[in-house]
Backbone of each chain as ProteinMPNN parsed JSONL, in Angstrom:
{"seq_chain_A": "XXXXXXXXXXXXXXXXXXXXXXXXXXXXXXXXXXXXXXXXXXXXXXXXXXXXXXXXXXXXXXXXXXXXXXXXXXXXXXXXXXXXXXXXXXXXXXXXXXXXXXXXXXXXXXXXXXXXXXXXXXXXXXXXXX", "coords_chain_A": {"N_chain_A": [[96.374, 120.554, 87.774], [96.737, 117.964, 88.381], [98.146, 117.921, 90.449], [96.588, 119.493, 92.049], [94.614, 117.976, 92.787], [96.36, 115.557, 94.061], [97.136, 117.01, 96.086], [94.717, 117.769, 97.578], [94.325, 114.992, 98.054], [96.004, 114.569, 99.741], [95.771, 116.082, 102.245], [93.083, 115.734, 102.914], [93.633, 112.708, 103.904], [95.485, 113.103, 105.468], [93.793, 114.919, 107.762], [91.873, 113.144, 108.171], [93.236, 110.874, 109.603], [94.684, 112.37, 111.655], [92.225, 112.582, 113.274], [91.474, 110.372, 113.645], [93.622, 108.953, 114.811], [93.219, 110.895, 117.405], [90.91, 110.184, 118.277], [91.237, 107.335, 118.754], [92.705, 107.27, 121.089], [90.803, 108.358, 122.689], [88.704, 106.185, 122.538], [90.185, 103.178, 122.739], [89.929, 100.509, 124.789], [91.942, 99.646, 126.497], [95.548, 100.589, 127.91], [97.772, 100.089, 126.862], [97.002, 99.233, 124.458], [95.828, 102.056, 123.651], [98.133, 103.511, 123.578], [98.893, 102.456, 120.962], [97.789, 103.787, 118.852], [97.631, 106.991, 118.879], [100.408, 107.313, 118.181], [100.982, 105.865, 115.695], [99.121, 106.532, 113.978], [98.748, 109.861, 113.981], [101.429, 110.503, 113.4], [101.349, 109.587, 110.713], [99.371, 111.246, 109.801], [100.491, 113.799, 110.265], [102.61, 113.62, 108.478], [100.981, 113.535, 106.236], [100.295, 116.259, 105.926], [102.484, 117.632, 105.929], [103.315, 116.695, 103.477], [101.401, 117.72, 101.824], [101.943, 120.293, 102.4], [104.521, 120.809, 101.098], [104.052, 120.092, 98.545], [102.347, 122.102, 97.762], [103.884, 124.372, 98.256], [106.167, 124.136, 96.479], [104.663, 123.791, 93.697], [102.645, 125.431, 93.359], [103.121, 127.772, 94.894], [105.932, 128.101, 94.388], [108.186, 127.966, 95.548], [110.57, 125.915, 96.74], [111.095, 123.729, 99.285], [113.335, 122.167, 101.934], [112.129, 122.004, 104.436], [110.316, 120.814, 105.431], [110.529, 118.086, 104.844], [112.492, 117.586, 107.062], [111.052, 118.352, 109.105], [109.069, 115.979, 109.173], [111.021, 114.025, 109.176], [112.415, 114.237, 111.842], [110.139, 113.667, 113.28], [109.459, 111.01, 112.773], [111.746, 109.965, 113.606], [111.492, 110.442, 116.342], [109.208, 109.661, 117.039], [109.034, 106.507, 118.103], [110.767, 106.625, 119.946], [109.672, 108.14, 121.829], [106.839, 106.452, 122.413], [108.226, 104.303, 123.212], [109.299, 105.291, 125.417], [106.887, 105.904, 126.928], [105.694, 103.606, 127.283], [107.052, 102.367, 128.769], [106.945, 103.73, 131.007], [104.144, 103.014, 131.537], [104.382, 100.413, 132.541], [105.701, 100.606, 134.5], [104.317, 101.884, 136.486], [101.665, 100.744, 136.376], [102.375, 97.956, 136.758], [103.672, 94.837, 138.591], [106.955, 93.425, 138.505], [106.94, 91.013, 138.978], [104.553, 90.154, 138.45], [104.153, 90.591, 135.565], [104.112, 88.616, 132.585], [106.691, 85.445, 131.459], [109.479, 86.77, 130.011], [110.576, 85.289, 128.132], [113.533, 85.441, 127.851], [116.679, 85.775, 129.565], [116.862, 88.193, 130.256], [114.684, 90.407, 132.435], [111.812, 92.28, 132.725], [111.681, 95.511, 130.77], [111.783, 98.041, 132.489], [113.305, 99.326, 134.545], [116.434, 100.767, 135.005], [118.779, 98.989, 135.108], [118.936, 95.282, 136.623], [119.674, 95.405, 138.858], [119.055, 97.698, 140.083], [116.333, 97.761, 139.961], [115.851, 95.068, 141.761], [116.691, 96.458, 144.064], [115.066, 98.904, 144.352], [112.172, 97.171, 144.15], [112.59, 95.609, 146.708], [112.719, 97.822, 148.441], [109.96, 98.865, 148.112], [108.589, 96.675, 148.923], [109.172, 96.368, 151.351], [108.11, 98.932, 152.606], [105.365, 98.445, 151.99], [104.983, 96.081, 153.962]], "CA_chain_A": [[95.029, 119.65, 88.379], [96.459, 116.667, 89.046], [99.007, 118.485, 91.301], [95.677, 119.915, 93.156], [94.039, 116.146, 93.633], [97.345, 115.236, 94.863], [97.119, 117.926, 97.421], [93.638, 117.632, 98.267], [94.184, 113.891, 98.801], [96.806, 114.477, 101.273], [94.95, 117.121, 103.09], [91.939, 114.768, 103.363], [94.287, 111.554, 104.136], [95.74, 113.686, 106.787], [92.841, 115.167, 108.343], [91.158, 111.331, 108.576], [94.294, 109.74, 110.311], [94.362, 112.837, 112.745], [91.255, 112.809, 113.762], [91.18, 108.782, 114.323], [94.379, 108.915, 116.099], [93.103, 111.01, 118.774], [89.887, 109.511, 118.483], [91.483, 106.413, 119.314], [93.147, 107.548, 122.237], [89.794, 108.018, 123.958], [87.938, 105.016, 122.796], [90.424, 102.074, 123.514], [89.741, 100.146, 126.342], [93.379, 99.095, 127.443], [96.367, 101.766, 128.291], [98.859, 99.442, 125.879], [95.944, 99.793, 122.745], [95.695, 103.536, 123.698], [99.582, 103.739, 123.285], [99.472, 102.367, 119.474], [96.903, 104.779, 117.949], [98.413, 108.322, 118.299], [101.764, 107.381, 118.007], [101.091, 105.461, 114.166], [98.312, 107.466, 113.034], [99.205, 110.845, 113.816], [102.463, 110.888, 112.853], [100.852, 109.559, 109.43], [98.896, 112.606, 109.572], [101.561, 115.19, 110.032], [103.48, 113.049, 107.249], [100.174, 114.091, 104.713], [100.104, 117.416, 105.545], [103.678, 117.867, 105.533], [103.927, 116.554, 101.911], [100.734, 118.7, 100.653], [102.346, 121.752, 102.299], [105.425, 120.634, 100.604], [104.02, 120.109, 97.079], [101.9, 123.2, 97.408], [104.857, 125.287, 98.07], [106.847, 123.837, 95.047], [103.919, 123.685, 92.328], [101.859, 126.592, 93.322], [104.04, 129.172, 95.008], [107.04, 128.363, 93.343], [109.281, 128.166, 96.097], [110.765, 124.505, 97.013], [112.156, 123.836, 100.672], [113.561, 121.15, 102.519], [112.346, 122.283, 105.766], [109.267, 119.93, 105.789], [110.98, 116.709, 104.999], [112.825, 117.415, 107.982], [110.152, 117.893, 110.518], [108.837, 114.604, 109.078], [112.155, 112.893, 109.834], [112.366, 114.735, 112.893], [108.87, 113.213, 113.929], [109.57, 109.873, 112.402], [112.998, 109.769, 114.492], [111.052, 110.417, 117.975], [107.819, 108.811, 117.622], [109.308, 105.044, 118.458], [111.605, 106.99, 121.409], [108.237, 108.522, 122.856], [106.093, 105.508, 122.707], [108.617, 103.286, 123.985], [109.344, 105.571, 127.219], [105.148, 105.84, 127.433], [104.931, 102.059, 127.456], [107.944, 101.931, 130.228], [106.115, 104.285, 132.137], [102.907, 102.656, 132.2], [104.695, 99.148, 133.045], [106.695, 100.676, 136.088], [103.591, 102.148, 137.477], [100.685, 99.98, 136.649], [102.459, 96.421, 137.013], [105.094, 94.54, 139.229], [107.555, 93.008, 137.768], [106.347, 89.367, 139.381], [103.09, 89.756, 137.799], [104.02, 90.231, 134.144], [104.529, 87.225, 131.758], [107.65, 85.987, 131.229], [109.927, 87.241, 128.693], [111.437, 84.19, 127.098], [115.175, 84.874, 127.864], [117.131, 85.435, 130.904], [116.512, 89.312, 130.833], [113.777, 90.569, 132.811], [111.278, 93.225, 131.54], [112.916, 96.168, 131.018], [111.209, 98.933, 133.119], [114.267, 100.041, 135.037], [117.763, 100.852, 133.991], [119.178, 97.848, 135.461], [118.488, 94.499, 137.449], [120.213, 95.552, 140.554], [118.279, 99.272, 140.64], [114.979, 97.001, 139.998], [115.881, 94.576, 142.872], [116.709, 97.376, 145.131], [113.505, 99.718, 144.178], [111.398, 96.359, 144.954], [113.126, 95.439, 148.188], [112.123, 99.0, 149.396], [108.721, 98.701, 148.04], [108.159, 95.274, 150.015], [109.574, 97.027, 153.045], [107.261, 99.713, 153.096], [104.398, 97.743, 151.806], [105.057, 95.319, 154.869]], "C_chain_A": [[95.396, 118.706, 88.757], [97.18, 116.841, 90.441], [97.894, 118.64, 92.396], [95.039, 118.659, 93.594], [94.811, 115.716, 94.069], [97.456, 115.923, 96.135], [96.08, 117.775, 98.386], [93.76, 116.312, 98.749], [94.866, 113.8, 99.553], [96.372, 115.448, 102.052], [94.186, 115.879, 103.758], [92.333, 113.601, 104.299], [94.473, 112.308, 105.713], [95.09, 113.782, 107.984], [92.111, 114.078, 108.876], [92.247, 110.655, 109.782], [94.386, 110.621, 111.717], [93.584, 112.753, 114.025], [90.861, 111.305, 114.512], [92.302, 108.406, 115.164], [94.151, 109.472, 117.236], [91.948, 110.437, 119.542], [90.269, 107.892, 119.342], [92.076, 106.33, 120.574], [92.24, 108.117, 123.347], [89.258, 106.531, 123.868], [89.0, 103.769, 123.084], [90.537, 101.749, 124.729], [91.155, 100.201, 127.107], [94.365, 100.325, 127.035], [97.56, 101.277, 126.771], [98.436, 99.594, 124.154], [96.245, 101.401, 122.902], [97.369, 104.097, 123.383], [99.638, 103.696, 121.745], [98.69, 103.563, 118.727], [97.387, 105.789, 117.974], [99.996, 107.994, 117.914], [102.054, 106.678, 116.313], [100.133, 106.519, 113.577], [98.579, 108.853, 113.094], [100.183, 111.407, 113.465], [102.5, 110.796, 111.039], [100.268, 110.652, 108.912], [99.432, 113.491, 109.475], [102.098, 115.026, 108.765], [102.704, 113.827, 105.896], [100.166, 115.437, 104.968], [101.05, 118.288, 105.477], [103.922, 118.094, 103.712], [102.75, 117.525, 101.287], [101.451, 120.069, 100.844], [103.922, 121.927, 101.627], [105.344, 121.223, 98.667], [103.336, 121.626, 96.876], [102.742, 124.582, 97.588], [105.27, 125.56, 96.993], [106.032, 124.253, 93.694], [103.002, 125.005, 92.259], [102.229, 127.538, 93.677], [104.898, 129.174, 94.617], [108.338, 128.353, 94.333], [109.796, 126.981, 97.038], [111.722, 124.894, 98.399], [112.103, 122.652, 101.143], [113.248, 120.793, 103.947], [111.014, 120.897, 106.407], [109.467, 118.529, 105.89], [111.633, 116.901, 106.338], [111.979, 117.396, 109.139], [109.48, 116.399, 110.004], [109.625, 113.611, 109.621], [112.181, 113.247, 111.103], [111.144, 113.743, 113.835], [109.156, 111.622, 113.81], [110.317, 109.011, 113.496], [112.301, 109.544, 115.914], [110.168, 109.919, 118.205], [108.033, 107.682, 118.4], [109.751, 105.403, 120.009], [110.466, 107.21, 122.453], [107.449, 107.518, 123.072], [106.76, 104.337, 123.641], [109.133, 103.68, 125.424], [107.771, 105.787, 127.674], [105.457, 104.763, 127.978], [105.934, 101.758, 128.928], [107.103, 102.236, 131.381], [104.72, 103.713, 132.632], [103.468, 101.158, 132.814], [104.987, 99.537, 134.204], [105.256, 101.322, 136.948], [102.368, 101.618, 137.495], [101.154, 98.241, 137.239], [103.65, 96.219, 137.718], [105.511, 93.583, 138.745], [107.222, 91.252, 137.927], [105.11, 89.251, 138.416], [102.757, 89.717, 136.06], [104.618, 88.632, 133.633], [105.813, 87.021, 131.521], [108.334, 86.484, 130.21], [110.364, 86.476, 127.924], [112.904, 84.028, 126.906], [115.609, 85.374, 129.018], [117.049, 86.829, 131.427], [115.113, 89.917, 131.573], [112.949, 91.861, 132.121], [111.843, 94.509, 132.039], [112.339, 98.061, 131.375], [111.728, 99.944, 134.107], [115.493, 99.898, 134.658], [118.724, 99.311, 133.961], [118.862, 96.705, 136.546], [118.555, 94.679, 138.854], [119.492, 97.014, 140.524], [116.651, 98.567, 141.008], [114.738, 96.396, 141.121], [115.888, 95.592, 144.069], [115.628, 98.239, 145.347], [112.551, 98.798, 145.073], [111.374, 95.916, 146.138], [112.399, 96.665, 148.752], [110.504, 99.03, 149.519], [107.742, 97.856, 148.666], [108.091, 95.992, 151.112], [108.578, 97.726, 153.125], [105.586, 99.224, 152.757], [103.87, 96.46, 153.384], [104.949, 96.22, 156.069]], "O_chain_A": [[94.658, 118.164, 89.579], [96.93, 116.12, 91.408], [98.048, 118.104, 93.494], [94.981, 118.382, 94.792], [94.329, 115.04, 94.979], [97.86, 115.36, 97.153], [96.236, 117.672, 99.602], [93.355, 116.185, 99.904], [94.632, 112.906, 100.366], [97.229, 115.47, 102.935], [94.508, 115.236, 104.757], [91.664, 113.374, 105.307], [93.823, 112.126, 106.743], [95.384, 113.17, 109.011], [91.738, 114.118, 110.049], [91.842, 109.989, 110.735], [94.243, 110.037, 112.791], [93.913, 112.802, 115.21], [90.211, 111.117, 115.54], [92.131, 107.66, 116.128], [94.636, 108.936, 118.232], [91.831, 110.227, 120.749], [89.659, 107.461, 120.32], [91.958, 105.266, 121.183], [92.58, 108.336, 124.51], [89.309, 105.756, 124.823], [88.476, 103.124, 123.992], [91.068, 102.399, 125.629], [91.335, 100.764, 128.186], [94.123, 101.0, 126.034], [97.986, 102.053, 125.915], [99.072, 99.88, 123.14], [97.023, 101.878, 122.075], [97.535, 105.226, 122.92], [100.235, 104.584, 121.136], [99.357, 104.223, 117.929], [97.893, 105.964, 116.865], [100.573, 108.81, 117.196], [103.121, 106.897, 115.739], [100.516, 107.295, 112.701], [98.693, 109.253, 111.935], [100.182, 112.606, 113.184], [103.191, 111.454, 110.262], [100.514, 111.064, 107.778], [99.072, 114.276, 108.599], [102.147, 115.954, 107.958], [103.233, 114.422, 104.957], [99.964, 116.015, 103.9], [100.876, 119.453, 105.118], [104.38, 118.993, 103.006], [103.062, 118.138, 100.266], [101.617, 120.872, 99.926], [104.473, 123.028, 101.632], [105.944, 122.015, 97.941], [103.72, 122.316, 95.932], [102.358, 125.669, 97.155], [105.096, 126.617, 96.386], [106.552, 124.894, 92.781], [102.697, 125.526, 91.187], [101.883, 128.518, 93.017], [105.213, 130.295, 94.219], [109.431, 128.714, 93.898], [109.416, 127.079, 98.205], [112.573, 125.761, 98.605], [111.108, 121.951, 100.962], [113.7, 119.848, 104.594], [110.956, 120.318, 107.491], [108.881, 117.799, 106.689], [111.127, 116.027, 107.042], [112.114, 116.578, 110.049], [109.521, 115.612, 110.95], [109.268, 112.643, 110.293], [111.868, 112.257, 111.764], [111.392, 113.231, 114.927], [109.056, 110.984, 114.858], [109.967, 107.982, 114.075], [112.551, 108.528, 116.561], [109.93, 109.568, 119.361], [107.355, 107.619, 119.425], [109.354, 104.816, 121.016], [110.332, 106.672, 123.552], [107.156, 107.534, 124.267], [106.189, 103.653, 124.491], [109.357, 102.901, 126.35], [107.547, 105.822, 128.884], [105.549, 104.765, 129.205], [105.585, 101.086, 129.898], [106.682, 101.54, 132.305], [104.246, 103.861, 133.758], [102.763, 100.775, 133.747], [104.556, 98.843, 135.125], [105.27, 101.147, 138.166], [101.726, 101.852, 138.519], [100.447, 97.519, 137.941], [104.582, 97.022, 137.669], [104.719, 92.694, 138.433], [107.3, 90.449, 136.997], [104.849, 88.258, 137.738], [101.824, 89.219, 135.431], [105.337, 87.821, 134.217], [106.466, 88.046, 131.323], [107.591, 86.693, 129.252], [110.627, 86.931, 126.811], [113.506, 83.16, 126.273], [114.643, 85.465, 129.776], [117.11, 87.021, 132.641], [114.219, 89.688, 130.758], [113.383, 92.391, 131.098], [112.315, 94.735, 133.153], [112.512, 99.026, 130.63], [111.158, 100.962, 134.5], [115.769, 98.925, 133.958], [119.197, 98.748, 132.973], [118.444, 97.225, 137.58], [117.814, 94.285, 139.755], [119.601, 97.359, 141.701], [115.982, 98.79, 142.018], [113.738, 96.733, 141.755], [115.067, 95.468, 144.977], [115.211, 98.365, 146.498], [112.136, 99.115, 146.188], [110.304, 95.776, 146.731], [111.472, 96.468, 149.537], [109.865, 99.161, 150.563], [106.554, 98.073, 148.905], [107.065, 96.214, 151.755], [107.774, 97.19, 153.887], [104.679, 99.765, 153.389], [102.721, 96.139, 153.689], [104.989, 95.744, 157.203]]}, "seq_chain_B": "XXXXXXXXXXXXXXXXXXXXXXXXXXXXXXXXXXXXXXXXXXXXXXXXXXXXXXXXXXXXXXXXXXXXXXXXXXXXXXXXXXXXXXXXX", "coords_chain_B": {"N_chain_B": [[89.042, 123.795, 95.091], [91.065, 122.957, 96.713], [90.498, 124.71, 98.681], [88.566, 123.624, 100.228], [89.554, 121.159, 101.202], [91.285, 122.24, 102.728], [89.94, 123.112, 104.958], [88.135, 120.982, 105.601], [90.7, 119.39, 106.695], [91.4, 121.402, 108.912], [88.863, 121.373, 110.544], [89.312, 118.626, 110.942], [91.707, 118.662, 112.491], [91.188, 120.429, 114.572], [88.766, 119.353, 116.02], [90.031, 117.019, 117.033], [92.352, 118.173, 118.281], [90.681, 119.117, 120.633], [89.602, 116.634, 121.779], [91.817, 115.695, 122.66], [92.632, 117.671, 124.515], [90.243, 116.984, 126.401], [91.026, 114.44, 127.001], [93.293, 114.682, 128.427], [92.373, 116.313, 130.923], [90.558, 114.592, 131.871], [91.546, 111.692, 132.914], [92.65, 108.119, 132.911], [94.97, 107.673, 134.029], [98.821, 108.908, 135.017], [100.045, 107.847, 132.731], [98.719, 107.917, 130.484], [97.902, 110.544, 130.224], [100.386, 112.025, 129.239], [100.743, 110.919, 127.145], [98.711, 111.931, 125.934], [99.163, 114.625, 126.08], [101.669, 114.54, 124.235], [100.491, 113.936, 121.908], [98.939, 116.28, 121.549], [100.766, 117.791, 121.045], [101.619, 117.182, 118.57], [99.486, 117.342, 116.784], [99.418, 119.973, 117.05], [101.518, 120.734, 115.425], [100.932, 119.544, 112.915], [98.121, 121.428, 112.398], [99.693, 124.027, 112.526], [101.385, 123.662, 109.945], [99.352, 123.459, 107.784], [97.861, 126.034, 108.498], [100.379, 127.238, 107.114], [100.019, 126.406, 104.747], [97.678, 127.859, 104.499], [98.491, 130.738, 104.403], [100.071, 130.773, 102.716], [102.955, 131.03, 102.903], [106.231, 130.284, 104.215], [107.187, 130.806, 106.947], [106.375, 129.917, 108.929], [107.328, 126.952, 109.252], [109.845, 127.077, 110.811], [109.078, 127.657, 113.26], [107.441, 125.166, 113.675], [109.172, 123.43, 113.592], [110.467, 123.813, 115.925], [108.614, 123.434, 117.64], [108.139, 120.735, 117.551], [110.608, 119.749, 118.724], [110.711, 120.953, 121.413], [108.366, 119.371, 122.124], [109.281, 117.052, 122.11], [111.391, 116.665, 123.956], [110.154, 117.723, 126.159], [107.981, 115.338, 126.408], [110.041, 113.441, 126.935], [110.729, 114.028, 129.135], [109.117, 114.031, 131.087], [108.484, 111.544, 131.367], [111.075, 110.433, 132.341], [110.844, 111.643, 134.43], [108.947, 110.3, 136.044], [109.705, 107.802, 136.04], [111.987, 107.604, 136.987], [111.68, 109.751, 139.056], [113.32, 112.102, 138.826], [114.927, 114.242, 136.876], [117.451, 115.063, 135.72], [119.926, 113.266, 136.494]], "CA_chain_B": [[89.299, 122.738, 95.736], [92.319, 123.001, 98.096], [90.237, 125.578, 99.891], [87.351, 122.813, 101.155], [90.112, 119.997, 101.753], [92.005, 122.735, 103.759], [88.574, 123.328, 105.578], [88.092, 119.632, 106.042], [91.774, 118.972, 107.563], [91.369, 122.098, 109.454], [88.291, 120.811, 111.335], [89.582, 117.47, 111.949], [92.638, 118.813, 113.77], [90.463, 120.898, 115.642], [88.265, 118.428, 116.378], [91.159, 116.25, 117.35], [92.631, 118.585, 119.879], [89.564, 119.298, 121.634], [89.477, 115.552, 121.936], [93.289, 115.495, 123.395], [92.039, 118.16, 126.102], [89.34, 116.329, 127.181], [91.77, 113.461, 127.724], [94.493, 115.572, 129.437], [91.372, 117.065, 131.923], [89.825, 113.185, 132.269], [92.477, 110.551, 132.389], [93.003, 107.058, 133.817], [96.456, 107.784, 134.671], [99.717, 109.638, 134.087], [100.712, 107.696, 131.561], [97.332, 108.361, 129.423], [98.239, 112.243, 130.181], [101.404, 112.215, 129.214], [100.526, 110.529, 125.796], [97.945, 112.924, 125.272], [99.79, 116.015, 125.658], [102.246, 114.4, 123.049], [99.282, 114.035, 120.886], [98.503, 117.945, 121.548], [101.949, 118.754, 120.387], [101.783, 116.776, 116.978], [98.709, 117.714, 116.226], [99.717, 121.243, 116.832], [102.495, 120.918, 114.39], [99.943, 119.645, 111.511], [97.769, 122.733, 112.371], [100.509, 124.885, 111.69], [101.346, 123.082, 108.819], [97.708, 123.575, 107.292], [98.09, 127.434, 108.574], [101.058, 127.81, 106.318], [99.357, 126.379, 103.057], [96.38, 128.803, 104.019], [98.523, 131.963, 104.499], [100.977, 130.818, 101.565], [104.274, 131.617, 103.206], [107.119, 128.945, 104.545], [107.725, 131.223, 107.906], [105.831, 128.7, 110.104], [108.047, 125.547, 109.483], [110.55, 127.086, 111.711], [107.917, 127.545, 114.244], [106.719, 123.93, 114.043], [110.209, 122.192, 114.182], [110.758, 124.365, 117.174], [107.545, 122.882, 118.503], [108.552, 119.232, 117.685], [111.469, 119.553, 119.227], [109.978, 121.024, 122.699], [107.543, 118.286, 122.512], [109.975, 115.719, 122.342], [112.225, 117.351, 125.458], [108.987, 117.793, 127.18], [107.497, 114.081, 126.631], [110.854, 112.354, 127.31], [111.333, 114.766, 130.654], [107.741, 113.665, 131.845], [108.417, 110.346, 131.211], [111.728, 110.228, 132.946], [110.359, 112.144, 135.914], [107.585, 109.124, 136.209], [110.179, 106.717, 135.948], [112.815, 107.748, 137.933], [111.904, 110.792, 140.334], [114.162, 112.777, 138.728], [115.358, 114.216, 135.175], [118.963, 115.179, 135.559], [120.812, 112.811, 138.066]], "C_chain_B": [[90.212, 122.334, 96.848], [91.386, 123.371, 98.939], [89.128, 124.531, 100.743], [88.339, 121.417, 101.784], [90.9, 120.553, 102.696], [91.18, 122.882, 105.176], [88.283, 122.304, 106.357], [89.398, 119.31, 107.104], [91.71, 120.099, 109.111], [90.369, 121.75, 110.988], [88.458, 119.634, 112.048], [90.392, 117.412, 112.912], [92.12, 119.414, 114.814], [89.515, 120.295, 116.839], [89.32, 117.544, 117.581], [91.885, 116.999, 118.885], [91.336, 118.911, 121.008], [89.575, 117.802, 122.262], [90.843, 115.177, 123.137], [92.697, 116.505, 125.083], [91.579, 117.621, 126.826], [89.986, 115.122, 128.016], [92.98, 113.542, 128.63], [93.273, 115.505, 130.759], [90.697, 115.22, 132.413], [90.805, 112.121, 131.949], [92.465, 109.298, 133.28], [93.949, 107.255, 134.622], [97.402, 108.372, 134.318], [100.05, 109.402, 133.019], [100.162, 108.13, 130.153], [97.572, 109.821, 129.116], [99.297, 112.219, 129.86], [101.594, 111.96, 127.545], [99.464, 111.489, 125.106], [98.333, 114.422, 124.837], [101.031, 115.682, 124.405], [101.713, 114.592, 121.744], [98.955, 115.098, 120.485], [99.537, 118.182, 120.543], [101.952, 118.455, 118.608], [100.617, 117.338, 116.696], [98.793, 119.461, 116.023], [100.504, 121.788, 115.689], [101.786, 120.712, 113.292], [99.389, 120.982, 111.394], [98.407, 123.673, 111.779], [101.042, 124.867, 110.348], [100.353, 123.652, 107.703], [98.235, 125.191, 107.148], [99.153, 127.964, 107.465], [100.759, 127.737, 104.946], [98.402, 127.528, 103.428], [97.297, 130.147, 103.714], [99.817, 132.129, 103.124], [102.637, 131.075, 101.979], [104.825, 130.17, 104.165], [107.636, 129.449, 105.892], [107.377, 130.134, 108.805], [106.39, 127.271, 109.753], [108.857, 125.79, 110.767], [110.12, 126.978, 113.023], [107.527, 126.318, 114.938], [107.721, 123.138, 114.35], [111.021, 122.795, 115.329], [109.678, 123.495, 118.284], [107.565, 121.273, 118.697], [109.512, 119.08, 118.489], [111.213, 119.755, 120.804], [109.42, 119.765, 123.139], [108.103, 117.009, 122.837], [110.562, 115.714, 123.936], [111.343, 116.791, 126.195], [108.58, 116.083, 127.609], [108.564, 113.154, 127.366], [111.15, 112.548, 129.046], [110.079, 114.104, 131.6], [107.727, 112.319, 132.282], [109.763, 109.422, 132.256], [111.457, 110.613, 134.176], [109.285, 110.566, 136.619], [108.388, 107.989, 136.646], [111.13, 106.579, 136.908], [112.785, 108.777, 139.291], [112.899, 111.774, 139.985], [114.232, 113.087, 137.333], [116.38, 114.125, 135.036], [119.611, 114.256, 136.67], [122.164, 113.075, 137.765]], "O_chain_B": [[90.004, 121.477, 97.707], [91.198, 122.676, 99.938], [88.94, 124.768, 101.936], [87.904, 120.736, 102.713], [91.354, 119.805, 103.561], [91.707, 122.78, 106.284], [88.148, 122.426, 107.575], [89.128, 119.0, 108.264], [91.944, 119.635, 110.227], [90.806, 121.806, 112.138], [88.078, 119.391, 113.194], [90.313, 116.682, 113.9], [92.456, 119.08, 115.951], [89.469, 120.567, 118.039], [89.194, 117.58, 118.805], [91.93, 116.582, 120.042], [91.464, 118.822, 122.229], [89.549, 117.843, 123.492], [90.748, 114.537, 124.184], [92.484, 116.118, 126.231], [92.069, 117.499, 127.949], [89.725, 114.807, 129.178], [93.479, 112.679, 129.352], [93.376, 114.562, 131.544], [90.479, 115.028, 133.609], [90.89, 111.681, 130.803], [92.25, 109.505, 134.474], [93.859, 107.054, 135.833], [97.301, 108.656, 133.124], [100.369, 110.272, 132.209], [100.742, 108.512, 129.136], [97.474, 110.284, 127.98], [99.655, 112.855, 130.852], [102.36, 112.599, 126.824], [99.436, 111.729, 123.899], [98.05, 115.117, 123.86], [101.292, 116.62, 123.651], [102.202, 115.169, 120.772], [98.65, 115.256, 119.303], [99.323, 118.658, 119.428], [102.202, 119.243, 117.695], [100.946, 118.312, 116.019], [98.33, 120.076, 115.063], [100.335, 122.863, 115.114], [101.856, 121.633, 112.478], [99.86, 121.757, 110.561], [98.013, 124.208, 110.742], [101.154, 125.889, 109.67], [100.811, 124.312, 106.769], [98.813, 125.636, 106.157], [98.894, 129.03, 106.907], [101.043, 128.581, 104.096], [98.298, 128.319, 102.491], [96.9, 130.763, 102.725], [100.312, 133.171, 102.694], [103.422, 131.322, 101.064], [104.108, 129.296, 104.654], [108.557, 128.748, 106.313], [108.263, 129.507, 109.385], [105.634, 126.366, 110.107], [108.742, 125.018, 111.719], [110.708, 126.287, 113.855], [107.316, 126.174, 116.142], [107.567, 122.229, 115.165], [112.118, 122.334, 115.647], [109.939, 123.068, 119.409], [107.145, 120.666, 119.682], [109.357, 118.08, 119.19], [111.477, 118.79, 121.522], [109.755, 119.148, 124.15], [107.644, 116.13, 123.566], [110.239, 114.948, 124.845], [111.46, 115.723, 126.795], [108.769, 115.602, 128.726], [108.234, 112.301, 128.19], [111.558, 111.748, 129.888], [110.267, 113.745, 132.762], [107.148, 111.914, 133.29], [109.644, 108.301, 132.75], [111.847, 109.889, 135.092], [109.24, 110.171, 137.784], [107.947, 107.224, 137.503], [111.178, 105.584, 137.632], [113.538, 108.711, 140.263], [113.391, 112.358, 140.95], [113.676, 112.33, 136.538], [116.757, 113.224, 134.286], [119.743, 114.745, 137.792], [123.035, 112.875, 138.612]]}, "name": "protein", "num_of_chains": 2, "seq": "XXXXXXXXXXXXXXXXXXXXXXXXXXXXXXXXXXXXXXXXXXXXXXXXXXXXXXXXXXXXXXXXXXXXXXXXXXXXXXXXXXXXXXXXXXXXXXXXXXXXXXXXXXXXXXXXXXXXXXXXXXXXXXXXXXXXXXXXXXXXXXXXXXXXXXXXXXXXXXXXXXXXXXXXXXXXXXXXXXXXXXXXXXXXXXXXXXXXXXXXXXXXXXXXXXXXXXXXXXX"}
């Protein structure tokens, strides 16, 4: 009985988080805010679904497996990487480096791989703009 | 009790997939489109895990593992293409 309540709670929480993550993708006004909603909420939603699946397989079907934990671990490892890449893409496409606020260190914003590459590409862009 | 929770979670994720498809079709920029595709893949993984609970088998975990890997690789290559104009240099 307790296990059933636990599985039900996991399923309901997972569904709500998945829905909120995708709704945030539609509703939030700024691209950087939109980045926040799915990468956090949907990962937790998938985590809830996989934990519910693991509990169900172990306590009700009777065969335990670690596969769900592998998928959860993989998603938790890759979500920050994809979030960082999409944020870099947004910075690269929508902002010039000189329009961004100062970073507070010697290094500029990391939307290119090196400073020399950034200066080269920006010089090309300025040449084509003028 | 679990059946109703499963139905609820299925409908939530179905609605989430519809929202993602809307965002892919009508999007303010390529970054949002890539983000919507990434979210679509993650929702598909959750849907597959729920389907595994419904059927009572563990067969679908390998499939969701493969979907997770291809989703990650495709998101990284999309963003890489937007950043550098090339995927493998």
